[in-house]
C-alpha angles and dihedrals in degrees: 000000000000092000091050091049092052091047092051091048091052090049091053092061098067089038091057091044092053091045091051090052092051093048092051093045094048097046095045090050093059113119118253136053115266091199092055089047089052100042099032133240095285095059122123125253089243092056091047092051092049091048092050090050092049091050093046093242100130102061132085115292098247092046091052091047091052091052091048092048093048091052093046091055088056092041089246109138098160127244133315108261092220105040100020089228121145105267093215092056092049092048090052089054095045098044100068095061090050092048093049092047093049095045094049091046091049091046090055091046095047098045096044096035096049092046094046093043092050093048091047091053093047093050107033116184095021128115090262090057089050090051090052093051092047091051090049092051097044094045093062095036105050114079112239094227092052092048090049092054091048091051090050092048095047107033100023104039111015101037094021091212101132136027116245103194141044129054110190135106089261092053097041102039118357111211095021119116116219122198095199138030091248094097097170098042095043094050089050094049093046091047093236098161099185093045092047091050091049091050091049091052092051096046097041100086099043091043092050092050092047093047097062099086097046089042091059093045095047093046092052094044093047092050093050093045094048092047090051093049093047089061095054124107096242090063091053090048093049091051091046089055089058099250113162113260091238090058093045091053099037102041103031114018098040094045093053093040089052093071099076091034092057090049095052091042092055092049090049090055091056090048093049094049092051100033106045090105097113094045093048091048094050094047096036088238112181095229140114094282097063090040091056094045091053091046092052091051091051097043086241098170100182092052094045094050093046093050096044093047091048091052090050091051091049092050093049093047092048091050090050091052091047091052091051092048089049090057092044094052097044111055091191089070092050092053094044093245122140125226 
């Protein structure tokens, strides 16, 4: 296991280097001039030249990439062209809301999807199986932005049950002092019941909207995996020995069916962290998605490169963790045996 972990870590280094090169090449090839966007159309050629020099836009491509890579290693991505804030500081403030939103959405998807998928497999052809298949179909068919607007209209405006905007300490828990930007997680760790309930209310609608696609995927994958395991010989043997059905399903079938489910769940987490742009835009969520959308509209190169590179790093790290969990769950992989 240790050798495999080291090998995967070493493989991640050239992968991140290649991804950094692609991010830099793609962003710098975007049409438009960020300096002209920053200074305006009536600026002087001297001011444009100075701006391009300050932003490292006037040198050879490889030299500029080397400068960008050296800064990225030190988490120095320059300054926001609009606000002149340090991009790294803004990213550190914007990342916690995106992480909390993605984790809560994935938690909803995993808990509901694994339960519904298992029940559908254990009772094929019943109404519960039909519900599982309907959820799987609707989850990949309904656009997230449309679902978000419907949730706002129904639960936020018509029924007035849940808030649909605002994610700050003032909105979540007025009078409570937070030491981090992880409002939901911090209130849970510190056992602040009122603050935790307020955070849950604010995150409920966007998390529910974001959870639909992974919910459909996890439900379908769980159903297929459980059905496959139920047909294996070891299940027949366990039943023939007189083991209770609850033990056969809980200790044997679910554990083996968990392997592909864990894999797809981990990949969904990387997708949610990097793809929550539409959900954050609809709900005005102060996360990385809205930050990147605004940066793209403004030709804000430092912000775009920082966000895209961060999403790549997150995706690579999540895949690495999934691979390690896969080997930990399945002993055949640890011993080098095939299935």
